[in-house]
C-alpha positions in Angstrom: 107.2 128.8 89.8 108.6 131.9 91.4 111.2 132.3 88.7 108.5 132.6 86.1 107.5 136.0 87.4 110.7 137.4 89.1 113.1 136.6 86.0 111.3 138.9 83.5 111.0 141.7 86.1 114.8 141.4 86.8 115.6 141.5 83.2 113.3 144.2 82.3 114.9 146.2 85.4 118.2 145.7 83.9 117.6 146.7 80.5 115.7 149.8 81.7 118.5 150.8 83.9 121.1 150.4 81.2 119.0 152.3 78.6 118.3 155.1 81.1 122.1 155.4 81.9 122.9 155.5 78.3 120.3 157.8 77.2 121.3 160.2 80.1 125.1 159.9 78.9 124.1 160.6 75.3 121.7 163.5 75.9 123.4 165.6 78.8 127.1 164.5 77.7 126.9 167.1 75.1 125.8 169.8 77.5 127.6 169.1 80.7 130.8 167.1 81.4 130.4 163.4 81.2 131.0 162.7 85.1 128.1 165.0 85.8 126.0 163.1 83.2 127.1 159.7 84.7 126.1 161.0 88.3 122.7 162.0 87.0 122.1 158.7 85.3 123.4 156.7 88.3 121.3 158.7 90.6 118.0 158.0 88.8 119.0 154.3 88.4 120.2 154.1 91.9 116.9 155.7 93.4 114.8 153.5 91.3 116.9 150.4 92.5 116.9 151.4 96.2 113.1 152.0 96.4 112.7 148.7 94.5 114.8 147.0 97.1 113.1 148.4 100.1 109.7 147.5 98.5 110.9 143.9 98.3 112.1 143.9 101.7 108.6 145.0 103.0 107.0 142.4 100.9 109.2 139.7 102.2 108.0 140.7 105.7 104.4 140.8 104.7 104.3 144.5 104.9 103.4 147.4 102.4 104.4 151.1 102.6 102.4 153.4 100.1 105.1 156.3 100.4 107.9 153.9 99.3 105.7 152.7 96.3 104.9 156.3 95.4 108.6 157.3 95.4 109.5 154.1 93.3 106.9 154.8 90.7 108.2 158.5 90.6 111.6 157.1 89.8 110.1 155.0 87.1 108.1 157.9 85.7 111.1 160.1 85.8 113.2 157.5 83.9 110.4 157.1 81.3 110.2 160.7 81.0 113.9 161.1 80.4 113.6 158.5 77.5 110.6 160.3 76.1 112.4 163.8 76.2 115.4 162.3 74.5 113.2 160.6 71.9 111.3 163.8 70.9 114.6 165.8 70.8 116.7 163.2 69.0 117.7 164.0 65.4 118.1 160.4 64.3 115.4 157.6 64.7 113.1 159.5 67.1 110.5 156.8 66.7 112.8 154.0 67.8 113.9 155.7 71.0 110.2 156.6 71.5 109.2 152.9 71.2 111.6 152.0 74.2 110.6 154.7 76.3 108.1 152.6 78.2 110.5 150.1 79.5 110.9 151.7 83.0 107.1 151.7 83.5 106.9 148.1 82.1 109.6 147.1 84.6 107.6 148.5 87.5 104.5 146.9 86.2 106.2 143.4 86.2 107.4 143.7 89.9 103.7 144.6 90.6 102.8 141.3 88.9 105.3 139.5 90.9 104.4 141.0 94.2 100.6 140.1 93.5 101.7 136.5 92.7 103.6 136.3 96.0 100.5 137.6 97.9 98.4 134.7 96.4 101.1 132.0 96.2 100.1 128.6 98.0 102.1 125.7 99.3 101.9 122.6 97.3 99.9 120.8 100.1 97.4 123.6 99.8 97.2 123.3 96.1 96.8 119.4 96.6 94.1 120.1 99.0 92.2 122.5 96.7 92.6 120.1 93.7 91.1 117.3 95.9 88.3 119.4 96.9 87.4 120.6 93.3 87.8 116.9 92.2 85.4 115.8 94.9 82.9 118.6 93.9 83.1 117.6 90.2 82.5 113.7 91.2 79.4 114.6 93.2 78.2 116.8 90.3 78.7 114.0 87.9 76.8 111.6 90.2 74.0 114.0 90.6 73.6 114.5 87.0 73.7 110.7 86.2 71.0 110.1 89.1 68.8 112.9 87.7 69.2 111.4 84.1 68.2 107.9 85.3 65.3 109.1 87.3 64.2 111.3 84.2 64.7 108.1 82.1 62.6 105.9 84.7 59.8 108.6 84.7 59.6 108.8 80.9 59.4 105.0 80.9 56.7 105.1 83.4 54.7 107.7 81.7 55.1 106.0 78.3 53.6 102.6 79.8 50.8 104.5 81.6 49.9 106.4 78.3 50.0 103.1 76.5 47.8 101.5 78.9 45.2 104.3 78.9 45.2 104.2 75.1 44.5 100.4 75.2 41.7 101.1 77.9 40.3 103.9 75.7 40.3 101.5 72.6 38.4 98.9 74.5 36.0 101.2 75.9 35.4 102.6 72.5 34.9 99.1 71.0 32.5 98.4 73.8 30.6 101.6 73.4 30.4 100.7 69.6 29.1 97.2 70.2 26.7 98.4 72.8 25.3 101.3 70.6 24.9 98.6 67.8 22.9 96.2 70.1 20.9 99.4 71.2 20.1 100.2 67.8 18.8 96.7 67.1 16.7 96.9 70.1 15.2 100.2 69.4 14.4 98.9 65.8 12.7 95.9 67.2 10.8 97.9 69.6 9.5 100.3 66.9 8.8 97.7 64.2 5.2 97.0 63.7 5.3 93.2 63.2 7.4 93.0 66.4 4.7 95.0 68.4 1.9 92.5 67.1 3.9 89.6 67.8 4.6 90.9 71.5 0.9 91.7 71.9 0.0 88.2 70.8 2.4 86.7 73.5 1.3 88.9 76.4 -2.4 89.0 75.7 -3.1 85.6 76.9 -1.2 86.2 80.2 -3.1 89.4 81.1 -6.4 89.5 79.2 -7.6 93.0 78.0 -3.9 94.5 78.5 -1.6 95.4 75.9 1.8 96.1 77.7 4.2 98.6 76.3 7.7 96.9 75.7 10.3 99.1 77.3 14.1 99.0 76.4 16.2 97.9 79.1 17.9 100.7 81.1 21.5 101.2 80.0 23.3 102.9 82.8 24.2 102.2 86.4 21.6 100.4 88.5 21.4 98.9 92.1 20.8 95.3 92.7 17.5 94.8 94.4 17.4 91.2 94.9 14.4 89.2 93.8 12.1 91.1 91.4 9.5 93.0 93.6 6.0 93.0 92.5 4.0 96.3 92.7 1.5 96.1 95.4 -2.2 96.9 94.5 -3.5 99.5 94.1 -0.4 100.7 91.8 0.6 104.4 92.2 -0.8 106.6 89.1 1.7 108.6 87.1 0.6 111.8 88.8 1.0 110.7 92.3 4.5 108.9 91.3 5.6 112.3 89.8 4.8 114.0 93.2 6.7 111.6 95.1 9.6 111.5 93.1 9.7 115.5 92.9 9.3 115.7 96.8 12.2 113.1 97.5 14.4 114.6 94.9 14.2 118.1 96.4 14.3 116.9 100.1 17.9 117.8 100.0 20.1 120.8 98.6 21.3 120.2 95.9 18.7 118.1 94.5 19.4 114.2 94.9 20.6 112.1 92.0 18.4 109.4 90.5 20.1 106.5 92.4 19.8 108.5 95.6 16.1 109.3 95.0 15.3 105.7 93.9 17.0 104.3 97.2 14.9 106.8 99.3 11.8 105.9 97.3 12.1 102.3 98.0 13.2 102.7 101.5 10.0 104.7 102.3 7.9 101.6 101.2 6.8 102.9 98.0 6.6 100.3 95.0 7.0 101.0 91.3 8.8 99.3 88.5 12.3 100.7 87.5 11.0 101.7 84.3 7.9 103.9 85.7 10.3 105.3 88.3 12.7 106.4 85.5 10.1 107.8 83.4 8.9 109.7 86.3 12.1 110.9 87.1 12.5 112.1 83.5 9.2 113.9 83.6 10.2 115.8 86.9 13.9 116.5 86.1 
């Protein structure tokens, strides 16, 4: 793994040093003796290589020196500047020479990448531990997702069952209400029919001479069992007195009592009235 970063840096450094030396010899060889040009080229490459070697020694010790780093980059910039100057003054193919002028800077950048890799490099044991931790986290996440999906599916099934049951109950209630409404309509028609009234009168007159009772519809709603049918004690309460008693019992508490509570207290107080008359009085008062 180390060779993946150090080999490109070494290769780029070698190419950069050879190119810098060749450019110095070609550029300065015409102006000064070639030994002088050789010394200049070797000086640039030697300084660049010396600072690089010292940086690598410090890196191996886990240390870092900004001054050495600055000197190394200075030699790299100097080498790149020599190449750029040669490219700008060259008579033949200046673009080609300018295209390779970045090699010293590229070599320094590769050594920087290699140093960063060394600072973050881990042992195989540590890498295995990290992979194990990551795999464990992925497993736990997968199990949690599966659990959530299962719970969501279960909740969806439960809600569907509850909704269907509620729909069935609603349908049954609607059918029952429709049936009761039909029966109530039949009773109302029979109650209001003229022939039915005469028939009921002919039946009740022999039982109570001189009295033609009104046939009231049965109460459709909640009611309380009262045991055996209770007969009203004589004398029976008049409608006015019954209305007064119902109104007093109803407003004996704030907020006013409901019909069932009022009826319970009415009978608990010892008063007697039929359910039909008591409900009629409640309707007149309330």
